[in-house]
GULOKE-603757 format. One record per residue (C-alpha): x, y, z. Coordinates in steps of 0.05 Angstrom, whole numbers, plus 5000, padded with zeros to 4 digits. Layout:
<rs>
XYZ;...
</rs>
This chain:
<rs>
235666702428;242866792448;241367482479;235467202519;239966652547;245267162565;239967612598;237467012640;244666852662;246067572682;239467622720;240966982759;247867252776;244967912801;239767562843;244867092873;249667652891;244068062922;242167472967;249067322991;251867513059;258267793029;256168523029;257769073079;254768683137;259568813194;256868263239;260467603234;256866943244;259766903315;256567573331;249567353310;244667283367;244466573394;238366183414;236666193488;234465463486;235464873439;231164253445;233063563418;227563033418;227962293401;222061823403;226361223381;222161103319;227661293270;233760983304;234660493246;236161083201;242661193240;241361923258;247662333266;248962523339;245361893364;248961233373;248360533403;242560353358;243059623380;239359813444;233260053405;228159493402;220859403385;216359373446;209459083437;204158683475;203358573532;207759183548;207859753498;212560323483;210660983514;209361233443;210260893376;213360203374;220760293392;224560403457;231660383481;232759773525;238259703577;239559033612;245158583636;248258563566;247159283543;248159733604;248260393564;242160663527;241460983459;245861593468;246262303444;253362563428;254963213394;259963793396;257264413431;258964833369;254464393326;248564503373;248865263382;256265463376;256465643450;256665243515;249965193552;249265373625;244464803638;242264143606;235463863623;233763143605;226562923606;223462273583;219661643601;222361023635;219360333648;222959863696;221759123700;224659113770;226959603823;233559903801;237260333851;242960443801;238760733745;241761403724;241861913669;249062113654;252362713623;259562673598;262963293572;269563113539;275263373498;277662843448;274262303489;277762523554;272362693605;272463393633;265563353667;262062703684;255662713724;250562163737;243762333765;239561773795;232261753771;229861173814;226061633861;221661843802;219461123791;214260863840;211760223805;214759693761;212459533690;209160213680;211560843645;213961413690;216162093668;222962323693;226762983692;233863133713;238363733705;245763833696;249564483705;255664623662;259764893720;266764833693;270465183638;269264833571;269365073500;264664983441;269664473413;268063993470;263163423461;257163273504;254262573513;247562423545;245461713561;242161253611;245860733651;241760133674;246359793725;245259113692;237759103704;232359153651;229359843637;226260163576;226860893555;222461283506;220961993483;227562313506;227863063505;234463433517;233964183529;240164623526;239265283563;243965863549;
</rs>
């Protein structure tokens, strides 16, 4: 019995050492091929779970009759009290260990009233000190109130930043009511 136990332990050790990356592999993890595109999607349905990289959960609310969420039940609401939406914030190195060339934000918006100041913002910062801050208006993509409209906006990373910098993506509502749902952030490399 003792020899069978010892044989099992040795076998497990051999299997584990054969599966490890610590062999003669000359490529380091930084030399591994990177993804050309990374997509982050949030439909707001799990905001209560406090997902890492997403914050400002207090803006996520249930939206039901007569108006409904674009999908599911939950949306991020901006208004006169909460001017910033549910936000994505992460270090570049935690997304793909390199800095993207372009960030594309796509989603759905529903405005209760015309809002000239409605923007999607990108903040790239080092230790909360902004290095790049851009705000793209999306009002021109909304042609009626109280209906869902798809929007898309792009940001170029056109300044020198490192993978240690943080990126934040959020909507700014200019103190007027708007709802956001099904946000997709695409990082292109």
